[in-house]
C-alpha positions, -999 to 999 in steps of 0.1 A, spaced: -2 2 -1 29 21 6 41 20 -29 6 31 -45 13 65 -27 49 74 -41 58 91 -66 36 106 -92 8 94 -105 11 108 -143 23 87 -172 48 113 -192 23 118 -222 -3 131 -192 25 155 -180 35 167 -211 -3 177 -218 -3 193 -187 27 211 -192 15 223 -227 -15 241 -212 -2 254 -181 37 268 -192 25 296 -210 -2 307 -183 21 306 -160 48 326 -176 15 351 -182 16 353 -144 -19 336 -135 -19 315 -107 -28 274 -104 -61 279 -91 -74 305 -124 -56 281 -148 -75 251 -128 -105 272 -134 -105 276 -168 -95 248 -178 -112 215 -158 -104 189 -187 -69 186 -171 -86 172 -144 -65 172 -113 -67 194 -82 -54 231 -72 -34 207 -43 -26 186 -68 -5 212 -97 12 229 -66 27 196 -59 35 183 -89 56 220 -98 66 219 -62 80 181 -67 95 193 -104 77 170 -123 71 194 -148 105 211 -150 125 181 -173 90 190 -202 87 221 -198 113 238 -176 82 247 -146 99 251 -115 85 269 -80 101 299 -92 75 302 -121 49 305 -91 41 345 -84 37 341 -49 54 310 -38 86 327 -42 71 359 -18 62 335 4 72 327 41 84 292 54 61 273 71 66 265 109 68 232 97 95 236 74 115 263 96 122 230 121 145 217 101 165 250 105 190 259 134 182 290 153 208 312 156 228 309 190 241 329 211 276 351 193 298 357 225 323 331 216 328 346 185 340 382 199 381 388 186 374 360 160 350 374 134 360 380 96 372 418 98 388 408 131 409 390 104 410 416 81 421 440 106 448 415 116 463 412 82 463 445 78 487 449 109 504 419 98 513 421 64 538 394 62 523 369 81 517 330 65 483 327 64 465 294 61 426 288 53 412 253 64 370 246 56 352 214 55 334 205 27 305 176 34 273 161 21 251 166 51 262 164 86 257 127 92 277 113 61 301 118 38 317 116 23 342 151 37 367 169 22 389 188 46 404 215 27 436 239 34 445 274 11 479 280 15 474 324 9 504 329 4 518 304 -24 481 301 -35 477 264 -30 449 241 -26 456 208 -6 417 185 -2 420 154 20 
């Protein structure tokens, strides 16, 4: 039963037909509600159309993305989605360690040998991770 609820319930031909109808209308600035009100032959609900657009169903076919939805771009993130983001922590531990302090140190010590380090990762729990070191005076980038 779970498998039947996953993915998109459209064939490629149906998706192309829907995309042919909605793509020019979205580019004219019409909302999905207005499109479905004037084209009931599409046979889908407004929420389904939003889900298809947000799920990039029409991206490969007609280049339709979430950015084509006029109001979607300016809408505030919902509380449910915002819980995935980290809250800003207290930054008292950063006193004397900010970028402006770094620039001031470079100006005060022009002959300092600077090495910058960064970690590049796919997500917080799984790899692969890449540790990079950039030696500023020589311009060498070393990655592990």
